[in-house]
Every structure is written in structure tokens, then in C-alpha cells.
N, C-alpha and C positions, 0 to 999 in steps of 0.2 A: 174260692171256687169260681167266682165270676171271671177272674182273669184268665182262666184256662179256655174260656169260650171267646175271648176277643179275637184271636188270630183266626178262628173258624168264621166268625161273623164278618170280619174284614174281608177274608177271601171270598165269601159268599157275596158280599156287597160288590167287590171288584168284578166278579164274574157277571153279576147281574147288569151291572153298569156298563159292561164292555171294556172296562179299564184293564190293560194288560199288568199283570203282576211283575215286579222286577225280577230278574233271574237270580238264581242262587250263584254261589261260587262256581258251580259246575254248569252253568248256562241255563237255558230253558228247562223248565221242569219236565217237559214231555220226553226229554231225552232219557230220563231214568227208566222209561218204559219202551224206548224206541228199538225196532228191529227193522233194519232197512232191506230194501230189495233194489238192486242196481239193474238199470235198463240202458242197454246200448240202442237208442232210438232207431237207427237205420235197420235194426235186425230183429225187432220185437214183433211188429204186426203192421202189415201193409193193408191200408184201406181202400186204396184206389187202383190196385193192380198193376203199378209200374215196377214191382219188385223190391221197393225200398220202403222200410217202416216209416211210420208217420204218427202225429199225435192223435188224429182221430182213431188210429189203430191201437194205441195204448188205452184210449178211453173205453174202447169196446172190450178190453180185457181186464177193466179194474176190478170186476166181481171176482174173477179168478185170482188176482193178485191179493185181494182181500181175504179170499178163502184160504190162502197159505198160513195166515196168522201173522203176517208183517203188518207194520203200521206206518211205514215211511218209504217214500221213493227217492232214489238218486238218479237223475237222468245225465248222461254224458251230453256234451255240448249240443244245443238245438239252435245256436244262432247262425245267422247268415254266414256262410264259409266259403272258402275257396276249395275245400275238400281235397287237399293236398295231403293233410294229416289227420284225416277221420273226424273232421270238425274242430280241431284244436288250432286251425289257422282262420281266424274269425275276421270277417269283413265289417260286420255291424253288430256290436254287443246288444243293441236296443231292439233288434228284429229277429223274429223266428225266420230260419231259413225256409224258403218256399217248399223244399222237398218235404218238409215236416208239417207245413200249414201256415198259419198266421198267428199273430200276437193274440187274436181273439180265440183261436184254437187253444193256445196255452192257458188262457184265462179259464176256458171251459174244462180243461183237463183239471186245473187247480180246484174249481168248484165241485166237479164230480168226485174227485179224490177226497176232498174234504167232507163231502156227504157220507163218505164211506169210512171216515175216520183215519184216512191216509194223509200224512204230510207229504209235501213235494219239495225236494231240494235240487237245485240246478248246479251244473259245473261252472266255475268261475276261473277262466284262463287269465290269470292276472299278470302273467309275464310277458306276454306277446300277443299281437294280432296277426293278421295276414298282411303281406305287403301291398295287398289291394285295399286295405282300410283306408278311408279318406284322411285319417290322421297322418299316416305315413306318406300318402301321396302329397299332402301339403307341406310336411316337414322336409321332404326331399327337395323342394324348390330351393332357389338360391337366397330367398328371403329369411334371414335368421331371426326375424321378429314377428313371424306369423303366429297365429294362435297355437298350432301344434308343433312349432319348430323345435322345441326341446322335449318333445315326448320321446325322443330316441338318442341313441348315442352315435356320434358322427365323427370318427377319428380322421385326421389327415395323414397319420403315420402309424404304422404297426411294427412290431418286432420281426426279425428275419425268421424266427420259428413260426409266427402266424402267417407270414407270406408263404413259407413252405407248405403249410396246411392247406392254404388256398390252392396252391399248385397242385398238390396231391388230390385235392377235391375235384379240380377241373379235370384231372387226367383219369378219373374213375369212369365207370361205364355210365353212371347216372349222377352227375354232379349236383343236381338240384335236390336230390333226395340223400346225398352223402353228408353225414353230420360232423365231419371233421372240422376242427378249428372253431374260433368264436367270431370271425369277421368275414364280411362278404365285400368283394370289389364293388364300388358304387358306380352306376351308370348315370347318377343323378348329379345336378350341379351343386349340391350342398356340400359334399365332401368326398373324399376319395374311397372311403370304406363306411359301413355301418355294421354294428354289433348285431349277431343273431343269437337266438336261444337254441334252436334244434336244426330245423332245415333252413335253406337260405331264404325261403318265403316268409319266416316268422322272425321279424326284427324285434330285438329286445326293447321292451319299454324302459325308460330311463327313471329309475327310482333313486338314482344317484349312487355315489361311491362312499362307503364307510371311511376310507382313507384317500381321498383324491390326490392326485400328483399335480402340483401346481404348474409344472412344465407341460402339462396335457390338459389344455382348457376344456377339452370335451368331457373330462372327468369331473362332473359336478358334484358338489356336496349334497347329501340328502336334504339339506335345508334349502337348496337353491330354488328359484321360482319354478324351473322345469319339473324336477322331481316332485315338488309340491303340488304342481298342476296335475301330474299323473295320479298322485294319491286321491286328489278331489274327484278325478274322473272315475277311479275305482269306486269310491263311495257313491258317486252318481249312479253307476251301474247297479250296484247292490240296492240302492234305494229305489230304483225304477222297478225292478223285479219284486222287492219286498212289497212295494205298493200295489203290484198286481196280485199280491196274495201268497207268494213263494214263501217257504218256511225255513230256507237256509241255503247255504251254498258249500259244496265241496270245493276247495281251492286247489287248483292244479299247481304243483311244483311250488308250494307255498315259501319254502326256505331259500328260494334262489333269486329274489327280486333285486336285492341290493348287491352292487358289485363290490369286490375287494373288501369282504366283510368276513375275515376267517373265523372269528368266534361267534358269528351270527348276532352280535349284539345290536347292530343297527336294524336288521330285519325283525328281531324280537320287539324292538321298540316300535316299529311300524305297526305290527300286529296288535300290540298292546293299545296303540292309539286307536286302531280299528275296532277293537273290542270295547273300548270306552264309548266310541260312537255308537256302536251297536247297542250296548246296554242303555244308552240314553234315548235312542229313537226307535229300536226294533228288539226289545228285550226278549220277545217270544221267538225270535229267528236264531238258527244255529249256524255256527262256523266250523266246518269240518277241514282239517288239513290233510293235504297229501305232503306230509313232511317225513313221515315214517320214523320219527323220533319223539314219542309222546313226552318223554322226560324234558324235552326242550320246547316243543310246540305248545303244549298245554299251558305251562307258565307264561308262554308268550301271548296267551289270550285265545287260543282255540278251545272249543269245548270237547272236540273229538280229534283223535289222530289215529292213523293206521299202524299196525304192527304187520309188515308185510315183506316184499321182496327186495328192499334195499334199505340203506342206512343201518338202523339197528339189526345186527345179525340175528338169525334164528328161524324165522319163518321158512326160508329155503331148506334147511336141515330136516324140516318135518315133511315136505310135500314135493320137492323137485328131484326127481330120479334122472340118472345119467342118460337114460335113453329118451329124454325130452329135451327140447331146446333150452328151457331154463336150467335144467339139471347139467347140461353140458358145461355151464359156466359157474356151477356150484363147487365149493371147495370139498364138499362131502361126497364119498363114493357111493353111499347108500342113503336114502331117505327114510325117515321114521315110519311113515305111513305106507310101507312097502311089505309085502308078504315074506320077504327073505328074513326079516327080523334082525337086520344088521345096522339098523339106523341108531341115531343118537338124539337125545333131547336136552343135554346139559347146556348147550349153547342158547337154545331157545329159553329154558327155565331161567338161566341166569340173567339174561336181557329183558325177558318179559317181567320177571320178578321185580327187577329194579324199576322198570318203568310204572309197574302197578303200584309199588310202594310209593313212589314220587308223585303220582298223579291221581290216586284213587279218590282223594278228597277234593280234587280240583277240576276233573273231567273224566273223559272215557277213552278206553283204547278200543279200536275197531279191529276185529279179526275177520277179514273177508274169506269167503269159501274160493274166490278168485276174482279176477276183474278183466277189463278190456285190455290191460297191459301185460298180463301174464297168463299162463296156461291154466285150463280148468282142472278140477279135481280129477276128472277122468282123463287121464293122459298116461301114455306109455303102458307099463304093466299094471297099473292101478285102474282095472277096467271092468270089475264085476260089482254088482249091487251090494254084496256084503262088505266089501272094501270101503264103498262109499258110505255105507251106513255107519261104519266106525269112525271114518273121518268127520262125518256130520255131527256125530254124537259129541266129539271133541269140540268142534267149531261152534256148536250151538248151546253148549253148556259152560263155556268159559265166561269169566266176568267181562264187563264192558258192554259194547254194543255190536251184535252181530250184522254182517253184510252178506247177504245171499246174492250172488250173481246170477242173473237170469238164466234159466235152464239148468243150473246146478241142482235144483230141486228134483229134476228127473234124471240126473246123471248124463246130461248132454256131454259128448265127448269133444275133447281138443282135436281139431283136424290139422295135423301137421302139413297136409298137402294142399290146404286152401290157398287159392290164388291171393297175391298181394293186391289189395284193393285200397285205394285212398291212403297210401303210406303206411299200411298196417304191418307190412313185412310179415315175421313170423308171428305176430299177434293176431293175424286174420283168423287163425284157427280157433280163437276164443270169440270171435265176433260173428259167427255164423247165425243164420236166422232161427229163431225159436221155434220148437218143433211141436206143434199143436195136435197133430193128428196124422194118420198114415196117409201116404200119397206122395207124388213127385215134388211138391212144394211144401209139404208137411203142414198145410193149413196156414202158412205164413202170408201167402199171396195167391191170387188167381192168376198170375202171370204165367208165361211159358218158362219152363225150366231153366233155359239159357238166359232169361232176363233176371234171374234171382241175384240179389245183392251178393250173396255168397252162397255156396252149395249147402245142402242139408244132408244129414247122415242118420237116419232114424233106426238103424239096425233092424230092418224089417218091420218098422212100425212100433217096436217096443220102446224105443226112446222118444215117446210122444205123451203129452198130457192125457190124450183119450185113453190110451192103453193102460196108463198107470192109474187113472181114476177108476177103471174097472177092476184093478188088482189090489185087494186090501193089503197085500204083502209088499207092495211096491216101494221104492225109495220115496215118491211123492207123498205117500200116506205116512211114512216113517218121519219125514221131515215135518210135516203138519202136526204130528203127534209131539215132536221135540219142541216146536214152537208154542204149542198149547201149554205144555209144561212150563216153558220159560215165562209164559204170561201168568200162569195160575199158581205156580209153586214159589214162594218167596224166596227160598234158598237158591233158586236158579235164576233170579232176576239180575238185571244189569249191574246193581250196586251191592249185592250180596258178596260176603267175603269168599276168598279163595285161598286155599293152603295145599301145597303138594304134600301128599302122604307117603308116596313111594319114593324110592331112591333114584335120584336123577342119573346116577351112573349105572343103574340096572334098569334100563328103560322100558322093558317089557314085563308086566304092563305098566302103563302110566295111570296113577290113582291120585285123585285130589278131592278135597272137601269144598263144598259150597255151603255157605251158612249165613243165617241171621240169628238174632237172639233167640228166637222161637222156632227155628226151622233148620234142618240139616239134610243135605244130600251128599252121597259119595258117588263120584263118577269114575268108571275104570274103562280103559281102552286097551285092547291088545290087536293091533294090526297085523301080527305075524302070523304065519302058518303053523306055529307051534303052540302047544299048551303050555300056559305059563301061569304063575301065581304070585301074590304079593301079601305080606302081613302087614296089618295096620293096627294101631291101638285099639283095644276092644271098645266097642261102642255101648252107650248107656241104654240103648233100647233096641228092640228088633228092627229089622229093615224089611222094606218092601220094594221089589223091582218095579219101577214105574215106566221104565223103558229098557228094552233089551234086544240085542241082535246076536245071534249065536248062542253057544252054551256057555252058561256062567253059574257058579255056585258060590254061596256065602256060608262060611263055616266059622261059628262063634267059638271063642276060647276064654280061658280065665283072664288072661292078660293081653292077649293078641287075638285078632280075628284074621281070617284068611280068605281071600278072594281067589278062587280057582277059575281060570278062564280057558275056554277051548279056543281053537284057531279062529283068527279073524272075528273077534267078538267085542261087544261093548256092553255096558250096563249103567243105569242110573238107579241107585238105591235112595229110598227115603226113609228116615228114621221114623218110626211109629211115634205118634204124639198122644199124650194122655187125653 
């Protein structure tokens, strides 16, 4: 009997002494309960009336964030930036951009968030800085032995195809924001070209080549001094912010760092090394990948990876309609969460199931409601509260870790006509200011309307926090209810089991089981405008609807039970427990 108490006593001792327990195979223990809220800092809350959000503004809204039922924040880049790509062109990784405040403001945000039980994760742009970063400025000089000399890739010759891409880019209306090709003609003495990652102002950091060509001396092996120095710099950046109290990083384009690495073996090794370092020095901090292939990224060392709009197919088939920018690039004519009822789920189910099977004991899959790079849930013809409740029921009851994009809890709309600001292009429609209250600036700022970072669209005040706080039937209250259930019902927790019960080839409705050894929930969603039903194996106990939108009936049978669903409906049933 005494042996059973030893782990409890050890955990209590570690907590009392301030010693951090080692992470499990699935990373920091707090991830098992994590629910993230993503904030685009320029758009959340402006505290000084200049029309752009900032860190003091976020601090002023922490009580609201806590009230949603989330317990972790992910902030898009807040470092000093050239603002050509929405903060992803970083000048100084160790300094908060003055538009947001100071490093001390960040520490205050961390402290205030922690007081409320909220973790704080930052964005780590590991692949490139701005060409205004002092590393690049020094590397561009003629001295090949300066400190930052080999932080970048400096070819003296490139292929004819790459030269043609440069020509086409220069011939475009906006060459600096044209993403074609991999190289930029260099005006610097170091070499004739440098490699870029996205825009011309984003030179690629040199993590080396998995298979360097000996005839190209600029293609350095991953073990060369330059690539190894870049890895040390990456650890230094993480350690700097971890030491300030940050709880983790979401790593931008995590799979793209090593060049000529077709099977991703070299980049997987890089992140496995980072994971070992994290486990040794900061075991309580999380590593979240923007890799969008959990089956590869989680074994590579990440705790969490997203299932979203690229790499592993499936997410676009659920949410991207042809009448939206992302849907225009989708191979599917219809999305599943559309009233027309002509969508499919088989691609999503096949790919999600495989990733879930391969990673459920090693890490977590993140399903985002949207993010800064793709359109919101409320887009195109998915524009009514009942449709959004059905989609949110699905997103907030699946296994893994939910990521709620700011404003999706009130149904903020994707604005397709939003102006291109700071390289956003068609992503600007998902980066508009948070809508707090009725009025010309929606409570986001005290500035004049024409000084807003991006325009607001409150639907006559209905798409605001204030209006939905006052309406008990609002999407905001429904999301809060779902998140309370996720916290309080074991079968809906991040690590509870998941099994599809309906036929993936008969997608309406989609029915799945969430379960632990002692608790079972059944979730059913019908986004279509038709009444539909599904048969499932009969359950061992009566069920109670603990969340519902629209008309749904549960009919028990001898060998099968039947769920009958009205148009645009969703339900979460919980089996009665003795």
C-alpha cells in the first residue's frame, strides 16, 4: 500500500520546492488540459489610441479571455519588425516591437496571465528574419569570417530557371512582395545572390543542406560551423523568452529549415535535438509546430501540431467553400460545413484517423477554428449563428487541443474586401480588429475610424462581445458552454478516446464517440439544411443532451439506436452514469 503513495508524495514535494517535474512522452503535463486562444496582437485591443493593438491592451482584456474557458494564449509575432509581412520579418528577436510596448510590458502580460491561470506562448519565426536584422547586415559584408557571416546562404551562381523567376518577379507590379523563386539578386559585396524564404526582405537562415553539392561551396552541411551557430542562436532566443516566463512557442514553418531534405530526416533530427534540450532545461514549456503533419512532426519532437489548410489533406474539405478565397483553391466543389449538404468527410476522416492513431500517445493534434493565415469560420455562405454553432460543436469536442482564433467566439466575419495591410493580401480579412462593442471602432480603439489598423464590421452591433454577453442564446455563450464541458466532462477532454460511429461515405450526420474508461459522450453534427439520421450500436445506458443546437431526437432500439437531426443541428449526449 505504501508504494502507491510515493508518486503522490514526490509530486507534492516537487511542487512545494519549486522543482519542475520532467515532462511525459507527451510534453508538459498542462497540455493535457490546454485550450488555446490565438491573438493577432495588432488587432486585439489598442490602449493608446493609435489604431493598432498592443500588449497593455491585451492585459486589459485578460479577464474576458479567462471568462471564455480557455487557459492558454498564443500570440503572433511581437518582436521588433520591418512590418512588411505582418510581423514575420523580424529585426530583433530579443526586443518587443515599440508598437506593442516594451520587454517589461511582455513580462507584465506574462505575470498577469499567470495570475489568471493562463499560459502564454509566443510565435517563433525560425526560418528567417528581416533583411534589416543586424545579423544579415553583417553577413552581407565582404568579410567571410565575421560572426554572422554564415547565418545565410550566399550563392554566386543559380540555375537558368531561377534566374527566370527573378526576371518574372522584377517584371511584376510589386516585385518586393512577389514570392516567386528562391533567390534574390544581391546588391551586397558578399555574393551575387542570397536565398529567401518568402518575400525578398526575408533572407533564409542557414540551417544547412541535408545533401550538399560539393561543387557549390555555399551549400553547407548541417554539421558545418555556420548552421550549427544558427541552431545555437535559435536555442538562445527560446531560452531568453523562457527565462522571462513564456510557456512555449508555436514554430512558424517548422518543417522548412533544412534545405535539400526531401524525406525531412535532417529537419526531424534538428527538432529532436531541440526537444532534448527543452526537456533538459525547460521541461515545463511547450513546442507547437506549424508543420501540419502531426504523424511526422510529433515523433520529430514537437508536443503539438496542427491539422489545417496545408500538408495533410482534409481540413479544407470541411470548411473552405468555393465562394471564398481559400475555397477557390480547394479540390472540392463543396465543403462539409455548408447548408447544401453536398460535402464530404472521407478525406478528413482518413487523414485525421491516421495522424491520431500514430500520435495519440506521443503528442496532440490541434484543430483551429481559423488563424491569421486563412479565412474565419464565418465566410461566404456560412454566415448565420446556427451554422457557426454546429461548426464550433465539432471543433471544440474533437480530441487533441482546440485553438480558438480571437473573435471566432462571437462569429466575426472574414472580410474579403479588407485592404492589404503589411503584406496580408487576402489574409487581411481574418486580421481585422476585435469587436468589443457597438460603435465606429467597435471598442477596439479611441482613434478616428480612418486610423484603424483594419476596418471593423459589426453587423449593426450584433457581432460584438457586448451584444452577445447580453443574449443568453448567443454564439459567445454557446462557446463558453462547450468549453466548460470540455473542462468538466472527462470524455470530452484532450486525451479522451475518439471513434467515428457513422459512415464516412454517408457524411450527414457525422457521429463520433468520445470516451474514457468511466465516461462516454456521443457527438453528432448536421451542417446541412436537410433532416437526416444515423444508426449507431445501442448504448448501455440512457443519454442526456448536455449541449444542443437545433432539433435533435435520440431513439433507443434493441440492437441499434437512432439519432434523428433537424436542419443545421448539433448535439452532445452523455451516457448516464450509475
